[in-house]
C-alpha positions as CSV (number, residue, x, y, z in Angstrom):
1,M,86.7,78.8,87.3
2,S,90.3,79.6,86.6
3,S,93.4,78.2,88.3
4,I,94.1,81.7,90.1
5,E,90.5,81.5,91.2
6,N,90.9,78.1,92.5
7,N,94.0,78.8,94.2
8,N,92.5,81.9,95.7
9,E,89.6,79.8,97.2
10,D,92.0,77.1,98.6
11,W,94.2,79.9,100.0
12,R,91.1,81.3,101.7
13,E,90.0,78.1,103.1
14,I,93.3,77.4,104.4
15,R,93.7,80.8,106.0
16,S,90.2,80.2,107.6
17,R,91.5,76.9,109.3
18,V,94.7,78.5,110.3
19,D,92.7,81.3,112.1
20,S,90.4,78.9,113.7
21,I,93.3,77.0,115.3
22,A,95.0,79.9,116.1
23,N,92.1,81.3,117.8
24,A,91.6,78.2,119.8
25,V,95.3,78.2,120.9
26,F,94.8,82.0,122.0
27,L,91.6,81.0,124.0
28,V,92.9,78.2,125.8
29,A,96.5,79.3,126.3
30,G,95.4,82.7,127.5
31,G,92.7,81.2,130.0
32,A,95.3,78.6,131.1
33,L,98.0,81.2,131.6
34,S,95.8,83.7,133.5
35,L,94.1,81.1,135.6
36,S,97.4,79.3,136.6
37,I,99.4,82.3,137.3
38,S,96.6,83.6,139.5
39,V,96.3,80.3,141.4
40,I,100.3,80.0,141.8
41,L,100.8,83.6,143.0
42,D,97.6,83.4,145.4
43,K,98.6,80.0,146.9
44,K,102.4,80.2,146.5
45,T,103.0,79.7,150.5
46,E,100.6,76.7,150.6
47,P,102.2,73.1,151.1
48,F,100.9,71.7,147.9
49,I,102.9,74.4,145.7
50,T,106.3,72.6,146.0
51,P,109.4,73.4,144.1
52,N,108.6,70.8,141.5
53,V,105.0,72.0,141.0
54,A,106.3,75.7,140.6
55,R,109.0,74.6,138.1
56,L,106.5,72.6,136.0
57,A,104.0,75.3,136.1
58,S,106.7,77.9,135.3
59,E,107.8,75.7,132.3
60,A,104.2,75.4,131.0
61,W,104.0,79.3,131.2
62,Y,106.9,79.7,129.1
63,F,105.9,77.1,126.3
64,M,102.3,78.6,126.2
65,L,103.5,82.1,125.9
66,A,105.8,80.8,123.1
67,S,102.8,79.2,121.4
68,V,100.8,82.6,121.4
69,I,103.9,84.5,120.2
70,L,104.4,81.8,117.3
71,F,100.7,81.8,116.4
72,L,100.9,85.6,116.2
73,L,103.7,85.4,114.1
74,V,101.8,82.9,111.8
75,K,99.0,85.3,111.5
76,A,101.2,88.3,110.7
77,H,103.0,86.0,108.1
78,L,99.6,85.2,106.5
79,V,98.8,88.8,106.5
80,F,102.3,89.7,104.9
81,Q,101.8,86.9,102.2
82,A,98.2,88.3,101.4
83,F,99.5,91.6,101.1
84,M,102.6,90.6,98.9
85,L,100.4,88.5,96.6
86,Q,98.4,91.6,95.9
87,V,101.4,94.0,95.1
88,K,103.9,91.5,93.9
89,T,102.1,88.5,92.7
90,D,105.1,87.1,90.7
91,F,107.3,87.4,93.6
92,V,104.9,85.3,95.9
93,S,104.5,82.8,93.2
94,R,108.2,82.3,92.5
95,R,108.7,81.9,96.4
96,L,105.3,80.1,97.2
97,A,107.2,77.2,98.8
98,W,109.3,79.2,101.0
99,F,106.3,81.2,102.3
100,N,104.4,78.0,102.9
101,S,107.5,76.2,104.5
102,V,107.7,79.3,106.8
103,G,104.2,79.2,107.8
104,W,104.1,75.5,108.4
105,I,107.4,75.7,110.4
106,L,106.0,78.6,112.8
107,G,102.5,76.6,113.1
108,A,104.1,73.3,113.9
109,I,106.5,74.8,116.5
110,G,103.7,76.9,118.0
111,F,101.3,74.0,118.2
112,G,104.3,71.9,119.8
113,C,104.9,74.6,122.4
114,F,101.1,74.6,123.1
115,A,100.7,71.0,123.5
116,W,103.9,70.7,125.8
117,G,102.9,73.7,127.8
118,F,99.5,72.1,128.2
119,I,101.0,68.7,129.3
120,Q,103.2,70.4,131.8
121,M,100.4,72.4,133.3
122,V,98.4,69.1,133.8
123,R,101.5,67.5,135.4
124,A,102.0,70.3,137.7
125,A,98.2,70.1,138.7
126,A,98.3,66.4,139.1
127,I,101.5,66.7,141.5
128,A,99.8,69.4,143.6
129,V,96.8,67.4,144.1
130,G,99.2,64.3,145.2
131,V,99.1,62.1,142.1
132,R,102.6,61.0,141.4
133,L,103.6,60.7,137.8
């Protein structure tokens, strides 16, 4: 197997793993967003939805939204990179480190936003049920 074929197989494997992570983030963040927004809007006059709970939930929503947007950008970046690899192979080869860095940066920030949003969502829920953190 040639070096190009090995690199192509490695790239496909990485792409598959990125897709799996991104799809998991889409599923969990999307579900958490829709469920928590529905609950907060439905119960906003209830006493357990304090200003602190609402603030934490709102912050969580923005971070989860950012994670979804960033992972969409990662997927778009990978599609663009694959397209450019087909039409301008030497262009991508000369800038491979840059292309990879952009993907890693977007993915790392996206995952960080997802994790922080999820933590804030759990904090809001814990405070709503009476647990002080």
